[in-house]
C-alpha positions as CSV (number, residue, x, y, z in Angstrom):
1,X,0.0,-0.1,0.0
2,X,1.6,3.3,-1.3
3,X,2.3,5.7,1.9
4,X,0.1,8.7,2.2
5,X,-1.5,10.6,5.1
6,X,-4.8,8.2,4.9
7,X,-2.5,5.4,5.2
8,X,-0.3,6.3,7.9
9,X,-0.1,4.5,11.1
10,X,0.5,7.6,13.7
11,X,-1.7,10.3,13.6
12,X,1.1,13.1,13.1
13,X,2.0,11.8,9.6
14,X,-1.8,11.3,9.0
15,X,-4.5,13.1,10.1
16,X,-2.6,15.8,11.8
17,X,0.3,15.9,8.9
18,X,-0.7,19.7,7.8
19,X,0.2,20.7,11.2
20,X,3.1,18.2,12.2
21,X,4.8,19.6,8.6
22,X,6.2,22.4,10.3
23,X,8.6,20.2,11.9
24,X,9.6,18.3,9.1
25,X,13.0,20.0,8.2
26,X,13.7,19.5,12.2
27,X,12.9,15.9,13.1
28,X,12.6,13.9,9.7
29,X,15.2,11.2,8.8
30,X,15.9,13.8,5.8
31,X,16.2,16.7,8.3
32,X,18.7,14.5,10.3
33,X,20.7,13.7,7.2
34,X,21.2,17.4,6.4
35,X,22.3,18.3,9.8
36,X,24.7,15.4,10.2
37,X,25.9,16.7,6.6
38,X,26.3,20.0,8.0
39,X,28.4,18.6,10.9
40,X,31.0,17.0,8.8
41,X,31.1,19.9,6.2
42,X,31.4,22.4,8.5
43,X,34.3,20.1,10.5
44,X,36.2,20.1,7.4
45,X,36.2,23.5,7.1
46,X,37.2,24.0,10.8
47,X,40.0,21.4,10.2
48,X,41.4,23.5,7.6
49,X,41.6,26.6,9.2
50,X,43.5,24.9,12.2
51,X,47.5,24.9,12.2
52,X,49.1,21.7,13.0
53,X,46.3,19.3,12.1
54,X,47.7,18.9,8.6
55,X,45.4,19.4,6.1
56,X,45.6,22.1,3.7
57,X,43.9,25.5,3.8
58,X,40.6,25.8,1.4
59,X,39.9,28.7,-0.8
60,X,36.8,30.6,0.0
61,X,35.1,29.2,-3.1
62,X,35.9,25.8,-1.7
63,X,34.4,26.7,1.9
64,X,31.3,27.8,0.1
65,X,30.9,24.8,-1.8
66,X,31.4,22.6,1.3
67,X,28.6,24.8,2.9
68,X,26.4,24.2,0.1
69,X,26.5,20.1,0.3
70,X,23.9,19.9,3.1
71,X,21.3,21.1,1.2
72,X,20.6,17.8,-0.7
73,X,17.2,16.6,-2.5
74,X,15.1,14.0,-1.1
75,X,16.7,12.0,-4.3
76,X,20.3,12.3,-3.0
77,X,18.8,11.5,0.6
78,X,17.6,8.1,-0.8
79,X,21.1,7.3,-2.0
80,X,22.4,7.8,1.3
81,X,19.8,5.3,2.3
82,X,20.6,3.1,-0.7
83,X,24.3,3.2,0.8
84,X,23.1,2.1,4.4
85,X,21.3,-0.6,3.2
86,X,22.2,-2.0,0.0
87,X,25.3,-0.4,-1.3
88,X,25.5,2.2,-4.2
89,X,27.9,1.4,-7.2
90,X,31.2,0.7,-5.8
91,X,29.9,1.7,-2.2
92,X,29.0,-1.7,-0.3
93,X,26.0,-1.7,2.1
94,X,27.2,-0.3,5.5
95,X,24.1,-1.0,7.6
96,X,25.4,2.2,9.6
97,X,23.4,5.5,8.9
98,X,26.4,7.9,9.7
99,X,28.8,6.0,7.9
100,X,26.3,6.2,4.5
101,X,26.7,10.0,5.2
102,X,30.7,9.8,5.2
103,X,30.4,7.7,2.2
104,X,28.2,9.8,0.1
105,X,30.0,13.0,0.8
106,X,33.4,11.7,0.1
107,X,31.6,10.7,-3.2
108,X,30.4,14.2,-3.8
109,X,33.6,15.6,-3.2
110,X,35.6,13.4,-5.4
111,X,33.8,15.1,-8.1
112,X,35.1,18.4,-7.2
113,X,38.1,20.5,-6.5
114,X,38.4,19.2,-2.9
115,X,38.6,15.3,-4.1
116,X,42.2,15.5,-2.2
117,X,40.9,16.7,1.3
118,X,37.6,13.9,1.1
119,X,39.5,11.4,3.3
120,X,39.6,14.0,6.0
121,X,35.9,13.8,6.0
122,X,34.8,11.9,9.6
123,X,38.6,12.5,10.9
124,X,39.0,11.2,14.0
125,X,35.5,11.2,14.8
126,X,32.8,8.8,16.0
127,X,29.3,8.5,14.7
128,X,27.9,10.1,18.1
129,X,30.0,13.4,17.4
130,X,28.1,14.2,14.2
131,X,24.6,12.7,15.9
132,X,25.0,14.2,19.2
133,X,25.7,17.9,17.4
134,X,22.8,17.0,14.7
135,X,20.1,16.2,17.1
136,X,21.2,19.1,19.3
137,X,21.0,21.3,15.9
138,X,17.6,19.9,15.4
139,X,16.2,20.3,18.8
140,X,17.1,23.8,18.9
141,X,16.0,24.9,15.4
142,X,12.4,23.1,16.2
143,X,12.2,25.3,19.4
144,X,13.1,28.6,17.9
145,X,11.7,28.4,14.7
146,X,8.4,26.5,15.5
147,X,7.5,25.6,19.3
148,X,8.3,28.9,21.2
149,X,6.4,31.0,18.8
150,X,3.4,29.0,19.2
151,X,3.8,29.1,23.1
152,X,4.2,32.7,22.6
153,X,1.0,33.0,20.7
154,X,-0.5,31.2,23.7
155,X,0.8,33.6,26.2
156,X,-0.2,36.5,24.3
157,X,-3.7,35.1,23.9
158,X,-3.8,34.6,27.6
159,X,-2.5,37.9,28.7
160,X,-5.2,39.9,26.6
161,X,-7.7,37.4,28.2
162,X,-6.4,38.5,31.6
163,X,-6.6,42.4,30.7
164,X,-9.9,42.1,28.9
165,X,-11.5,40.1,32.2
166,X,-9.5,41.7,34.6
167,X,-12.3,42.7,36.6
168,X,-15.2,40.2,35.1
169,X,-16.4,38.8,39.0
170,X,-16.8,35.1,38.8
171,X,-17.5,32.5,41.4
172,X,-14.7,30.4,42.7
173,X,-14.4,26.7,43.6
174,X,-12.4,25.0,46.2
175,X,-12.7,21.3,46.5
176,X,-15.2,21.8,43.6
177,X,-17.6,23.9,46.1
178,X,-18.5,27.6,45.8
179,X,-15.7,29.6,47.4
180,X,-14.3,33.4,47.7
181,X,-14.8,35.3,44.6
182,X,-12.3,36.1,41.8
183,X,-12.5,37.1,38.4
184,X,-12.4,35.8,35.3
185,X,-9.0,37.8,33.9
186,X,-7.3,36.9,37.1
187,X,-7.9,33.2,36.4
188,X,-6.2,33.7,33.2
189,X,-3.1,35.6,34.5
190,X,-2.4,32.8,36.6
191,X,-1.6,30.1,33.8
192,X,0.0,32.9,31.9
193,X,2.5,33.7,34.7
194,X,2.9,29.7,35.0
195,X,3.4,29.4,31.2
196,X,5.9,32.8,31.6
197,X,7.9,31.1,34.0
198,X,8.6,27.9,32.0
199,X,9.3,29.8,28.8
200,X,11.8,31.8,30.6
201,X,13.2,28.6,31.5
202,X,13.3,27.0,28.1
203,X,14.4,29.9,26.4
204,X,17.6,30.3,28.6
205,X,18.7,26.6,28.1
206,X,22.1,25.5,26.3
207,X,22.3,22.5,25.2
208,X,25.4,19.9,25.9
209,X,26.9,18.2,22.8
210,X,29.7,15.8,22.6
211,X,32.6,16.2,20.3
212,X,35.7,14.3,21.5
213,X,36.1,11.0,19.9
214,X,35.4,7.2,20.3
215,X,35.6,7.1,24.1
216,X,35.4,10.8,24.7
217,X,39.0,11.3,25.1
218,X,40.5,12.6,21.8
219,X,42.4,9.9,21.5
220,X,42.8,9.3,17.9
221,X,43.0,12.9,17.4
222,X,45.8,13.2,19.9
223,X,47.9,10.6,18.1
224,X,47.2,12.0,14.6
225,X,48.2,15.8,15.3
226,X,49.2,15.7,18.9
227,X,50.5,19.5,18.5
228,X,46.8,20.6,18.4
229,X,44.8,22.0,21.3
230,X,41.7,19.4,20.5
231,X,39.7,20.5,23.7
232,X,40.1,23.9,22.5
233,X,39.1,22.8,19.0
234,X,36.3,21.0,19.8
235,X,35.1,24.1,22.1
236,X,35.5,26.7,19.3
237,X,33.6,24.4,16.8
238,X,30.6,23.8,18.3
239,X,30.6,27.9,19.5
240,X,30.7,28.8,15.7
241,X,27.3,26.6,15.5
242,X,25.9,29.3,17.3
243,X,25.7,31.7,14.8
244,X,22.1,33.4,14.4
245,X,20.9,31.5,17.2
246,X,19.5,32.2,20.8
247,X,19.7,28.7,22.3
248,X,23.9,27.8,22.5
249,X,24.8,24.6,21.9
250,X,27.8,24.1,24.2
251,X,30.6,20.9,24.3
252,X,30.4,18.8,27.1
253,X,34.1,18.5,27.6
254,X,33.7,15.5,30.2
255,X,31.7,12.2,28.5
256,X,31.9,8.6,27.7
257,X,31.8,7.9,24.0
258,X,28.1,9.4,24.1
259,X,27.1,12.6,25.6
260,X,25.3,11.6,28.8
261,X,22.0,13.8,27.3
262,X,21.4,15.5,30.7
263,X,20.2,18.8,28.9
264,X,17.9,17.0,26.9
265,X,16.4,15.5,29.9
266,X,16.1,19.0,31.3
267,X,14.6,20.4,28.0
268,X,12.0,17.5,28.0
269,X,11.1,18.0,31.7
270,X,10.4,21.9,30.8
271,X,8.3,20.6,27.8
272,X,6.2,18.6,30.2
273,X,5.9,21.0,32.4
274,X,4.6,23.2,29.9
275,X,2.4,20.8,28.6
276,X,0.8,19.9,31.9
277,X,-0.2,23.5,32.7
278,X,-2.1,23.9,29.8
279,X,-3.7,20.3,30.0
280,X,-4.8,22.2,33.6
281,X,-6.0,25.3,31.2
282,X,-7.6,23.3,29.0
283,X,-9.4,21.6,31.9
284,X,-10.5,24.6,33.2
285,X,-11.9,25.9,30.3
286,X,-13.7,22.8,29.3
287,X,-15.7,23.3,32.9
288,X,-16.3,26.9,32.6
289,X,-18.0,25.9,28.9
290,X,-19.8,23.2,30.8
291,X,-21.2,25.7,33.6
292,X,-22.2,28.1,30.7
293,X,-19.6,30.7,31.8
294,X,-17.9,30.5,28.8
295,X,-19.7,30.3,25.1
296,X,-18.3,29.0,22.0
297,X,-18.8,30.8,18.7
298,X,-20.6,28.2,16.5
299,X,-18.7,27.4,13.1
300,X,-21.2,27.5,9.9
301,X,-21.7,24.1,8.7
302,X,-19.8,22.0,11.8
303,X,-21.6,19.3,13.5
304,X,-21.4,19.5,17.2
305,X,-22.6,15.8,18.0
306,X,-23.8,13.4,15.5
307,X,-27.1,12.7,17.2
308,X,-27.8,16.1,19.3
309,X,-27.6,19.0,16.6
310,X,-28.0,21.9,19.4
311,X,-24.4,20.9,20.8
312,X,-21.0,22.7,20.4
313,X,-18.7,20.5,22.1
314,X,-15.6,21.7,23.6
315,X,-13.4,19.7,20.8
316,X,-10.4,22.1,20.5
317,X,-9.6,21.8,24.5
318,X,-10.3,18.0,24.7
319,X,-7.7,17.5,21.6
320,X,-5.6,19.9,23.0
321,X,-5.4,17.6,26.4
322,X,-5.3,14.4,24.5
323,X,-2.2,15.5,22.8
324,X,-0.4,17.2,25.5
325,X,-0.8,13.8,27.4
326,X,0.7,12.1,24.6
327,X,3.6,14.0,24.3
328,X,4.3,14.1,27.9
329,X,4.1,10.1,27.9
330,X,6.9,10.5,25.6
331,X,9.1,13.1,27.3
332,X,8.8,11.4,30.3
333,X,10.5,8.5,28.7
334,X,13.2,10.3,26.8
335,X,14.0,12.2,30.2
336,X,14.1,8.7,32.1
337,X,15.7,6.6,29.3
338,X,18.2,8.7,27.7
339,X,20.6,9.8,30.8
340,X,21.2,6.1,31.2
341,X,23.4,4.0,28.9
342,X,25.2,0.6,29.4
343,X,28.5,1.7,29.9
344,X,30.1,3.5,27.0
345,X,26.9,3.3,24.9
346,X,24.3,1.3,23.5
347,X,22.3,1.8,20.6
348,X,19.3,2.1,22.7
349,X,19.6,6.0,22.8
350,X,19.7,6.3,18.9
351,X,16.3,4.7,18.4
352,X,14.7,6.9,21.1
353,X,16.1,10.0,19.5
354,X,14.5,9.3,16.2
355,X,10.8,9.6,18.2
356,X,12.0,13.2,19.3
357,X,9.5,14.7,16.5
358,X,6.8,12.9,17.4
359,X,6.6,14.3,20.8
360,X,7.0,17.5,19.6
361,X,4.4,17.4,16.8
362,X,2.0,16.1,19.5
363,X,2.6,19.3,21.6
364,X,2.5,21.2,18.6
365,X,-1.0,19.7,17.3
366,X,-2.2,20.7,21.1
367,X,-0.8,24.2,20.8
368,X,-2.8,24.8,17.3
369,X,-6.0,23.4,19.3
370,X,-5.6,25.6,22.2
371,X,-5.1,28.4,20.5
372,X,-8.2,27.5,18.0
373,X,-10.3,27.0,21.2
374,X,-9.5,30.2,23.1
375,X,-9.8,32.0,19.5
376,X,-13.7,30.7,19.8
377,X,-14.7,31.4,23.0
378,X,-16.7,34.4,24.5
379,X,-17.1,35.3,28.3
380,X,-20.5,35.2,29.5
381,X,-20.6,37.9,32.0
382,X,-24.1,37.6,32.8
383,X,-24.1,33.7,33.3
384,X,-21.1,34.4,35.9
385,X,-22.8,37.2,37.7
386,X,-25.7,34.8,37.8
387,X,-24.0,32.0,39.6
388,X,-22.3,34.7,42.2
389,X,-25.6,35.8,43.0
390,X,-27.0,32.2,43.6
391,X,-24.1,31.7,45.9
392,X,-24.1,34.6,49.1
393,X,-22.6,32.5,51.5
394,X,-19.0,33.5,49.9
395,X,-19.0,36.6,51.6
396,X,-19.0,34.8,55.2
397,X,-15.3,34.9,54.8
398,X,-15.3,38.6,54.6
399,X,-18.0,38.7,57.7
400,X,-16.2,36.7,60.1
401,X,-12.6,38.1,59.2
402,X,-13.8,42.1,59.8
403,X,-15.4,40.5,63.0
404,X,-12.4,39.0,64.2
405,X,-10.8,42.9,63.7
406,X,-13.6,44.7,65.7
407,X,-12.7,42.1,68.6
408,X,-16.1,39.8,68.3
409,X,-16.3,36.9,70.0
410,X,-16.1,33.6,68.1
411,X,-17.1,35.3,64.8
412,X,-15.7,32.1,63.1
413,X,-18.0,30.0,64.8
414,X,-21.0,32.6,64.8
415,X,-20.8,32.7,60.6
416,X,-20.2,28.7,60.6
417,X,-23.4,28.1,62.6
418,X,-25.6,30.6,60.4
419,X,-24.1,29.1,57.2
420,X,-22.7,25.7,57.0
421,X,-24.9,23.5,55.1
422,X,-27.7,25.8,54.8
423,X,-29.2,28.2,52.2
424,X,-28.8,31.9,53.2
425,X,-29.7,34.9,51.5
426,X,-28.4,38.3,51.7
427,X,-31.2,39.3,54.0
428,X,-30.2,36.2,56.5
429,X,-26.4,38.2,56.6
430,X,-28.3,41.3,56.6
431,X,-30.4,40.3,60.2
432,X,-27.3,38.6,61.3
433,X,-25.3,41.8,60.9
434,X,-28.2,44.0,62.7
435,X,-27.5,41.7,65.8
436,X,-24.1,42.5,66.4
437,X,-22.7,44.6,68.7
438,X,-20.5,46.9,66.2
439,X,-20.3,50.4,65.1
440,X,-22.8,51.6,62.7
441,X,-20.2,52.1,60.0
442,X,-18.5,48.7,60.1
443,X,-22.5,47.4,60.1
444,X,-23.1,49.9,57.2
445,X,-19.6,48.4,55.2
446,X,-20.9,44.7,55.8
447,X,-23.9,45.2,54.2
448,X,-22.8,46.5,51.3
449,X,-20.6,43.4,50.4
450,X,-22.3,41.3,47.7
451,X,-20.5,38.4,46.1
452,X,-19.6,40.3,42.7
453,X,-18.1,43.0,44.6
454,X,-16.6,40.7,47.2
455,X,-13.1,39.9,44.7
456,X,-10.2,41.5,46.6
457,X,-7.3,42.8,44.4
458,X,-8.0,40.3,41.6
459,X,-8.3,43.1,39.0
460,X,-5.0,44.2,40.2
461,X,-3.3,41.4,40.3
462,X,-5.2,40.4,36.7
463,X,-3.5,43.7,35.3
């Protein structure tokens, strides 16, 4: 059966391919091959510029030629995969993906003025040097080009809701029960603030990479060119890959054959926390919709239920929640699995690294769904006000607190006796207040209390 979105097993390659396609150049096999080529070509240029290594200097034109090599077509990528699986021309099958990239590059250079330096390709490196750097490049570019802008848009949307509804009073609930009132804007500010903190951490991260040969000791490097300061070389080489990017790659100077992936785990835990916050948001909005406090703008022609024509289901928030859950399951596995390796290394990390794109894709699908849902909601101020008016008991906290200040004996217990487990009205509170031995101005202030005006500093916090 030929591959197309309808025949894909994974939903990110099928149903949601239009959204997930934003990540193709970063996480696809094609994208990984191109990033490996970029590392190999930039490495050749760096070798040519380092005294004592033994490789001749390259001309400006030759450097440009090398920098063009990673921009291969999908047809050329198929040649690399053919080298890996069955061989190509005189090149036997490698059964090794990085070696296939090396042979392909040598084959390409043999047809240019760089034929004499082709054997410097992959000089003294191990595959993990290339893979560690290539995956870090993919993670960084995906974050900066796709994920962070999407999250910034969510933050911007929450910011707007917080300001627009800073003073829109709303019944709060603790333990599912009516509680001291808040405002819708303040509740949105809570999510915006939580998201902002995680975004600050995500933007401020660096990604450690390994570039030190087979066991992380520059063994072959030191034998081949003992006069070269290979640790300084590697540090400079990795730093040179940061031009134009805000999230830096940094050399991990103490590794085994593999980079231990601790900074990957830190990043994935960060992503998981972001998604968890947005699951919380999705569930709260879902509940507000269920209560009728938040409405959804119906879309012409859209069906809410196959049986109930009246329904406008909160499918965007449900879709977001589901995708965040799948993404977080993967991020959790990444964080638990990748920092653990048998001795110097085993290949299980390579298998897991190829799933990075799936976790990021489910996250991206969730972000798009959440934004779509937030773009369709409208806040029903009247419904919120009505709900508040039905719960006058929420001002009990205010009354007992004021009475504490006025020195009234056992005010909490008195209010508890009046309200707990009972349906009370504002008239009940007024009668209770009249019975108190407190100054007239205090009685007046307490009688002016209403659930809708008992919002404390919520509006100020929201703004």
